[in-house]
C-alpha positions in Angstrom: -13.5 40.4 5.4 -17.1 39.6 4.6 -18.2 40.6 1.2 -21.9 41.6 1.2 -23.0 39.8 -1.9 -21.5 36.5 -0.7 -24.3 36.3 1.8 -26.7 35.4 -1.0 -25.4 31.8 -1.1 -27.3 29.2 -2.9 -27.5 27.3 0.4 -29.9 29.9 1.8 -32.3 29.4 -1.0 -32.7 25.7 -0.1 -32.8 26.0 3.7 -36.5 25.1 4.0 -36.0 22.1 1.7 -33.4 20.7 4.1 -35.6 21.5 7.1 -38.4 19.4 5.6 -36.0 16.6 4.8 -34.2 16.6 8.1 -37.0 17.3 10.6 -39.8 15.6 8.7 -42.7 17.4 10.4 -45.7 19.2 8.8 -45.7 22.9 8.3 -47.7 24.7 10.9 -47.0 22.1 13.7 -47.5 23.4 17.2 -44.4 25.0 18.8 -43.6 25.6 22.5 -43.6 28.9 24.2 -40.4 30.3 25.5 -39.7 29.8 29.2 -40.6 33.3 30.0 -43.6 33.5 27.7 -41.9 36.3 25.7 -41.8 35.4 22.0 -40.1 38.6 20.7 -37.0 38.2 18.6 -34.9 40.9 17.0 -33.0 41.1 13.7 -31.2 44.0 12.0 -31.0 44.4 8.2 -29.2 46.4 5.6 -32.0 49.0 5.4 -30.7 50.1 8.8 -33.9 49.0 10.5 -34.4 46.7 13.4 -37.3 44.3 13.1 -39.2 42.8 16.1 -40.7 39.4 15.3 -43.3 37.5 17.3 -42.4 33.9 16.5 -45.6 32.4 18.0 -47.6 34.5 15.5 -45.0 34.3 12.8 -45.3 38.1 12.2 -43.2 41.3 12.3 -44.8 43.3 15.1 -42.6 46.4 15.0 -40.1 48.0 12.7 -37.7 50.8 13.8 -37.1 53.9 11.8 -33.8 53.7 9.8 -30.8 54.3 12.1 -28.3 56.3 10.0 -25.5 55.3 12.3 -25.7 51.7 11.0 -23.8 50.6 8.0 -24.6 47.1 6.9 -25.2 45.2 10.1 -23.0 42.1 10.6 -24.0 40.9 14.0 -26.4 41.4 16.9 -26.4 40.7 20.6 -28.8 41.5 23.4 -28.4 42.3 27.1 -29.5 39.7 29.7 -32.4 41.9 30.7 -33.6 42.4 27.1 -33.4 46.2 27.3 -30.4 46.8 25.1 -29.3 45.7 21.6 -25.6 45.7 20.5 -25.1 45.9 16.7 -21.9 45.5 14.7 -21.5 46.9 11.2 -19.4 47.1 8.1 -19.7 49.8 5.4 -23.2 50.1 3.9 -25.0 52.5 1.6 -26.6 55.8 2.3 -30.3 55.8 3.0 -32.1 56.2 -0.3 -29.0 55.4 -2.2 -29.1 53.5 -5.5 -26.5 51.3 -3.8 -23.6 52.9 -5.6 -22.5 55.4 -2.9 -20.7 53.7 0.0 -21.6 55.1 3.4 -18.7 56.8 5.2 -20.5 58.0 8.3 -21.5 54.7 9.9 -20.3 53.5 13.3 -19.0 49.9 13.6 -20.6 49.5 17.0 -24.0 50.9 17.8 -25.9 50.4 21.1 -29.7 50.7 20.9 -32.4 51.1 23.6 -35.0 48.4 22.9 -37.9 50.3 24.4 -37.4 53.3 22.1 -35.3 51.8 19.3 -33.1 54.9 19.6 -29.3 54.9 19.6 -27.8 55.2 23.1 -24.1 55.0 22.3 -22.0 54.6 19.1 -18.3 54.0 18.7 -15.8 54.4 15.9 -13.2 52.5 17.9 -9.5 53.3 17.2 -9.7 54.2 13.5 -12.1 57.1 13.8 -14.6 57.9 11.0 -13.9 55.8 7.8 -12.3 57.6 4.9 -11.4 56.4 1.5 -9.3 53.3 1.6 -10.0 53.0 5.3 -13.6 52.0 4.7 -12.9 48.3 4.9 -10.8 48.2 8.0 -13.0 50.2 10.3 -15.7 47.5 10.2 -16.6 45.1 13.1 -17.7 41.6 12.0 -19.7 40.3 14.9 -19.8 41.0 18.6 -20.6 39.3 22.0 -21.5 41.2 25.2 -20.3 40.0 28.6 -23.4 39.3 30.8 -22.8 42.4 33.0 -23.0 44.6 29.9 -19.6 46.3 30.7 -17.5 44.6 28.0 -18.0 44.0 24.3 -15.9 41.4 22.5 -15.7 42.5 18.9 -14.2 41.1 15.7 -12.5 44.4 14.6 -11.1 44.5 11.0 -8.2 46.8 11.8 -4.9 45.0 10.7 -3.4 45.8 14.1 -5.8 43.4 15.7 -5.6 40.4 13.4 -5.8 37.0 14.9 -8.3 37.6 17.7 -11.1 39.7 19.0 -10.7 43.0 20.9 -12.3 43.7 24.3 -14.2 47.1 24.2 -15.4 49.2 27.1 -19.2 49.3 26.5 -19.5 52.8 28.0 -16.7 54.6 26.3 -15.8 52.5 23.2 -12.2 52.3 24.3 -10.3 49.2 23.2 -9.2 47.6 26.5 -7.0 44.8 25.0 -6.4 42.6 22.1 -7.0 38.8 22.6 -4.9 36.9 20.1 -6.3 33.4 19.5 -9.6 34.1 21.1 -12.8 34.7 19.1 -16.0 35.3 21.1 -17.7 36.1 17.9 -17.3 32.5 16.5 -19.5 29.8 18.0 -20.9 32.5 20.3 -24.1 30.6 21.1 -22.0 28.0 23.0 -19.7 30.5 24.8 -20.0 30.5 28.6 -18.3 33.2 30.8 -17.0 32.7 34.3 -18.6 35.0 37.0 -15.4 36.9 37.7 -14.9 37.7 34.0 -11.5 36.0 33.9 -12.3 33.0 31.7 -14.6 31.8 29.0 -15.4 28.3 28.0 -16.2 27.3 24.4 -18.3 24.2 23.8 -17.5 22.4 20.5 -18.5 19.1 19.0 -15.1 17.6 19.5 -13.8 19.3 22.7 -14.3 21.9 25.4 -11.9 24.8 25.5 -11.1 27.3 28.3 -9.6 30.8 27.5 -8.0 33.4 29.7 -9.9 36.7 28.9 -7.0 38.9 29.9 -4.7 37.4 27.3 -6.8 35.4 24.9 -4.7 32.3 25.7 -6.2 28.9 25.5 -5.4 27.4 28.9 -7.2 24.0 28.5 -8.7 21.8 25.8 -10.4 18.6 26.8 -11.2 16.1 24.0 -14.8 14.9 23.7 -14.0 11.2 24.3 -12.5 12.1 27.7 -15.5 14.3 28.5 -17.9 11.5 27.7 -15.9 8.9 29.7 -15.9 11.2 32.8 -19.6 11.9 32.5 -19.1 15.6 32.1 -20.1 15.6 28.4 -20.2 18.7 26.3 -20.5 21.0 29.3 -18.3 23.3 31.3 -16.8 21.5 34.3 -18.8 23.4 36.8 -22.3 23.0 35.4 -24.5 20.6 33.5 -26.5 22.5 30.9 -30.0 21.5 30.1 -31.1 20.3 26.6 -29.0 19.2 23.6 -26.1 21.1 22.1 -27.0 23.2 19.0 -23.9 23.9 17.0 -22.7 24.7 13.5 -19.9 22.3 12.5 -17.5 22.9 9.6 -16.5 20.0 7.4 -14.2 20.1 4.4 -15.4 18.7 1.1 -12.6 18.9 -1.5 -11.3 22.4 -1.5 -14.3 23.9 0.1 -15.7 24.1 3.7 -19.3 23.2 4.3 -21.3 24.4 7.3 -23.6 21.8 8.9 -26.1 22.6 11.7 -26.3 19.8 14.2 -28.2 19.0 17.3 -26.1 16.7 19.6 -26.8 14.8 22.8 -24.5 16.5 25.4 -23.8 13.3 27.3 -22.8 11.1 24.4 -22.2 13.4 21.4 -24.7 11.5 19.3 -26.1 13.5 16.4 -29.9 13.9 17.0 -30.7 16.0 14.0 -28.8 17.6 11.1 -29.4 20.5 8.7 -26.8 20.7 5.9 -25.7 23.8 4.0 -26.5 26.0 6.9 -25.1 29.5 6.9 -27.4 31.5 9.1 -27.2 32.9 12.6 -29.5 31.2 15.1 -30.8 31.4 18.6 -31.6 28.4 20.8 -32.4 27.3 24.3 -33.1 23.8 25.7 -36.4 23.5 23.8 -36.1 25.3 20.5 -34.1 26.8 17.6 -35.2 30.1 15.9 -33.6 31.5 12.8 -34.3 33.3 9.5 -34.2 31.5 6.2 -34.2 32.8 2.6 -36.3 30.8 0.1 -37.6 31.8 -3.3 -36.8 35.5 -2.7 -38.8 35.4 0.6 -37.4 35.5 4.2 -39.0 33.1 6.6 -38.8 32.9 10.4 -38.3 29.3 11.3 -38.9 27.7 14.7 -37.9 24.1 15.5 -39.1 22.1 18.6 -36.0 20.2 19.7 -38.0 17.7 21.6 -40.3 16.6 18.8 -38.7 17.9 15.6 -41.9 19.8 14.7 -41.3 23.1 13.1 -43.2 26.2 11.8 -42.2 28.5 9.1 -43.8 31.9 8.3 -42.9 34.4 5.6 -41.8 37.7 7.0 -41.3 41.1 5.3 -37.9 42.3 6.4 -34.9 44.0 4.8 -32.1 42.2 3.0 -29.0 40.5 4.5 -30.4 40.0 8.0 -28.1 39.4 11.0 -28.5 36.6 13.5 -31.7 36.7 15.5 -31.6 37.4 19.3 -34.0 37.3 22.2 -33.7 37.6 26.0 -36.5 35.1 26.4 -35.8 31.8 28.0 -32.0 32.3 28.0 -30.3 30.9 31.1 -27.7 33.3 32.7 -24.3 32.9 31.0 -22.6 33.9 34.3 -21.3 30.7 35.9 -18.8 29.9 38.7 -15.1 30.2 37.6 -13.3 27.1 36.6 -10.2 26.9 38.7 
């Protein structure tokens, strides 16, 4: 279970230092527009607000009213048409609280209309409203929405569903099935669904994995050397993706695991750029990376041009403990032909 205060890791405070060291480009360098021209990104914070950020201008352009249904947001996803936000939560604090009174009326999954920033649907899942010692196991730690918007894959904290995500009906909140061994909520930026909803492919630095979405079973795992030798590279077998692979790798140092953000050539696996001590959710397409960074008690929106390495960083006034950033802009459809 994620402990809230652990998110203030020292690595966040030095993120910009590593960006300068790794990408070696001047602050304020020009950055590309997204493919669709839409530069709006969204992030949710522990003040229960959703912030809309224009990354071209480096500014917050809209802030929602507090949504009481939110606890402390843990993850965020957006529909393919950009009209709906899906937010996962753990227990938070009541609005106006001195942060001593834990919230007991939050919903672990909240679905929000982007145009109005009002709650459309909200789900307690199987546990019902959190009470007493059940506060911790009602939480959802991250989610991923199938492209058709009908199914949510959620990291549900209930002990009954340990060892894998649950598939949730996006209309009713009913748990459809448990998927032992399958985590859509990990490495979700590089998760690709089949068009019939039966399979998902995970792209990793060392291999490509295929999962059965009815059972959660891993049905194929192809090592990277074989992928490079065949010319497939770090791609699903049915499609060649544009641009490099942006991924967070885990490496063990002594007794501790370290997160390292890497940009790899999909064809060869060669590391093109590297950002160490990375612990932030990100968004990327073939041209850019966008994420929030915490430095000297100030949050920044950071945008990196993957072609040139140029980056821009702008301070933004948002709440604490932001989720990953999301945007519908420039994202290719994640619905692909099924791998047989």
